[in-house]
RONU-881215 format. One line per field, with one value per residue: x, y, z of N, C-alpha, C in turn; residue in three letters; residue number from 0. Coordinates in steps of 0.1 Angstrom, whole numbers. Atoms other than C-alpha are relative to their C-alpha. Example, Ala and Ser with C-alpha at 12.3 -4.5 7.8 and 13.67 -1.06 7.14 Angstrom:
nc1 = c(9 / -9)
nc2 = c(-12 / -11)
nc3 = c(0 / 0)
cac1 = c(123 / 137)
cac2 = c(-45 / -11)
cac3 = c(78 / 71)
cc1 = c(9 / -8)
cc2 = c(12 / 11)
cc3 = c(0 / 8)
type = c(ALA / SER)
seq = c(0 / 1)
END
This chain:
nc1 = c(-7 / -14 / -9 / -13 / -10 / -8 / -14 / -6 / 8 / 6 / 5 / 12 / 2 / 13 / 13 / -1 / 6 / -11 / -2 / -14 / -2 / -13 / -5 / 5 / 14 / 9 / 11 / 10 / 2 / 14 / 0 / -14 / -2 / 7 / -8 / -14 / -10 / 4 / 10 / 7 / 0 / 3 / -10 / 6 / 6 / 12 / -2 / 2 / -6 / -8 / -14 / -5 / 0 / -14 / -5 / 6 / 0 / 11 / -2 / 8 / -2 / -5 / 8 / -7 / 3 / 9 / -5 / 5 / -2 / -2 / 8 / -5 / 11)
nc2 = c(5 / -2 / 12 / -1 / 10 / 6 / -3 / 11 / 12 / 3 / 13 / 0 / 11 / 8 / -3 / -13 / -11 / -6 / 4 / 0 / -10 / 1 / -13 / -4 / 3 / -11 / 3 / -10 / -2 / 0 / -8 / -3 / -4 / 10 / 5 / -6 / 3 / 10 / -4 / 12 / -2 / 10 / 1 / 2 / 13 / -1 / 3 / -11 / 2 / -10 / -1 / -12 / -13 / -4 / 8 / -5 / -15 / -4 / 3 / -7 / 6 / -11 / -2 / -5 / -14 / -2 / -1 / -11 / 0 / -13 / 0 / -10 / -4)
nc3 = c(-12 / 1 / 3 / -5 / 6 / -11 / 0 / -6 / -2 / -13 / -1 / -9 / -10 / 3 / -7 / -7 / 8 / 7 / 14 / 4 / 11 / 5 / 5 / 13 / 2 / -1 / -8 / -2 / -14 / -5 / -12 / -4 / -14 / -8 / -11 / -1 / 10 / 9 / 11 / 7 / 14 / 9 / 11 / 13 / 0 / -7 / -14 / -9 / -13 / -6 / 2 / -7 / 8 / 3 / 11 / 13 / 3 / 10 / 14 / 10 / 13 / 9 / 12 / 12 / 2 / 11 / 13 / 8 / 14 / 6 / 12 / 10 / 8)
cac1 = c(91 / 127 / 155 / 188 / 220 / 237 / 273 / 281 / 270 / 247 / 238 / 203 / 198 / 173 / 137 / 146 / 127 / 160 / 169 / 203 / 216 / 246 / 268 / 255 / 220 / 192 / 164 / 131 / 125 / 92 / 99 / 130 / 143 / 130 / 143 / 174 / 191 / 171 / 151 / 125 / 128 / 121 / 146 / 141 / 132 / 103 / 118 / 109 / 129 / 150 / 185 / 209 / 205 / 243 / 248 / 230 / 231 / 204 / 201 / 190 / 186 / 206 / 186 / 198 / 201 / 174 / 180 / 178 / 175 / 187 / 161 / 175 / 151)
cac2 = c(81 / 87 / 64 / 56 / 38 / 13 / 23 / -9 / -45 / -54 / -89 / -92 / -113 / -142 / -134 / -98 / -79 / -68 / -69 / -79 / -51 / -50 / -20 / -2 / -15 / 11 / 10 / 27 / 42 / 33 / 48 / 65 / 74 / 42 / 34 / 56 / 49 / 24 / 27 / 4 / 0 / -21 / -35 / -41 / -77 / -66 / -76 / -53 / -49 / -28 / -16 / 8 / 44 / 49 / 23 / 44 / 78 / 97 / 87 / 108 / 90 / 109 / 123 / 130 / 167 / 181 / 178 / 210 / 214 / 243 / 250 / 267 / 288)
cac3 = c(203 / 211 / 200 / 216 / 204 / 227 / 234 / 253 / 255 / 284 / 294 / 310 / 342 / 337 / 348 / 357 / 331 / 317 / 280 / 266 / 243 / 220 / 212 / 181 / 185 / 180 / 206 / 209 / 243 / 260 / 294 / 308 / 343 / 359 / 394 / 392 / 359 / 339 / 306 / 291 / 254 / 224 / 199 / 162 / 169 / 190 / 224 / 253 / 285 / 308 / 302 / 319 / 308 / 311 / 284 / 257 / 240 / 221 / 185 / 156 / 123 / 97 / 69 / 34 / 27 / 5 / -32 / -52 / -89 / -110 / -137 / -168 / -188)
cc1 = c(15 / 8 / 14 / 9 / 8 / 15 / 8 / -9 / -6 / -7 / -11 / 1 / -13 / -11 / 1 / -8 / 10 / 1 / 15 / 1 / 14 / 4 / -4 / -14 / -9 / -13 / -10 / -4 / -15 / -2 / 14 / 0 / -8 / 10 / 14 / 9 / -4 / -10 / -7 / -1 / -3 / 11 / -7 / -6 / -13 / 1 / -1 / 7 / 7 / 14 / 6 / 1 / 14 / 6 / -4 / 2 / -11 / 4 / -9 / 3 / 4 / -10 / 8 / -3 / -10 / 7 / -6 / 4 / 1 / -8 / 5 / -12 / 5)
cc2 = c(2 / -13 / 2 / -10 / -5 / 2 / -12 / -12 / -1 / -13 / 0 / -12 / -7 / 4 / 13 / 11 / 8 / -5 / 0 / 10 / -2 / 14 / 2 / -2 / 13 / -5 / 11 / 1 / 0 / 9 / 2 / 3 / -9 / -5 / 4 / -6 / -11 / 6 / -13 / 3 / -13 / -1 / -3 / -13 / -1 / -4 / 13 / -3 / 12 / -1 / 12 / 12 / 5 / -8 / 6 / 15 / 3 / -3 / 7 / -6 / 11 / 0 / 6 / 15 / 2 / 2 / 12 / -1 / 14 / -1 / 11 / 4 / 5)
cc3 = c(-2 / -2 / 7 / -7 / 12 / -3 / 5 / 0 / 14 / 0 / 11 / 10 / -3 / 9 / 8 / -6 / -8 / -14 / -4 / -12 / -5 / -5 / -15 / -3 / 2 / 7 / 1 / 14 / 3 / 12 / 4 / 15 / 9 / 11 / 0 / -10 / -10 / -10 / -4 / -15 / -8 / -11 / -13 / -2 / 7 / 15 / 8 / 13 / 5 / -3 / 7 / -9 / -3 / -11 / -14 / -2 / -9 / -14 / -9 / -13 / -10 / -12 / -11 / -1 / -12 / -14 / -7 / -14 / -5 / -14 / -9 / -9 / -14)
type = c(MET / ALA / GLN / VAL / ARG / ALA / GLU / TYR / ASP / PHE / GLU / ALA / GLN / PRO / ASN / SER / GLY / GLU / MET / THR / ILE / SER / ALA / GLY / GLU / ILE / LEU / THR / VAL / ILE / ARG / ASP / ASN / ILE / ASP / GLY / GLY / TRP / MET / GLU / GLY / ARG / ASN / VAL / ARG / GLY / SER / VAL / GLY / LEU / PHE / PRO / GLU / SER / TYR / VAL / LEU / PRO / TYR / MET / ALA / SER / ARG / ALA / PRO / PRO / VAL / SER / PHE / LEU / VAL / LYS / SER)
seq = c(0 / 1 / 2 / 3 / 4 / 5 / 6 / 7 / 8 / 9 / 10 / 11 / 12 / 13 / 14 / 15 / 16 / 17 / 18 / 19 / 20 / 21 / 22 / 23 / 24 / 25 / 26 / 27 / 28 / 29 / 30 / 31 / 32 / 33 / 34 / 35 / 36 / 37 / 38 / 39 / 40 / 41 / 42 / 43 / 44 / 45 / 46 / 47 / 48 / 49 / 50 / 51 / 52 / 53 / 54 / 55 / 56 / 57 / 58 / 59 / 60 / 61 / 62 / 63 / 64 / 65 / 66 / 67 / 68 / 69 / 70 / 71 / 72)
END
């Protein structure tokens, strides 16, 4: 599943299906392009809800470069 990183804070409206997100938060995308600019996602605490697509950017977890060893004979 794709992940995104929140660039801005977003405060959900009560009983709207929206989810409050904080800048820097990593979210897992469940559905995107909902009703013209919304995404549905899950945060690390397990909450699920809608948030504005324009508030997030794609996130790629950084991976450590492969370690190579020089073997002397």
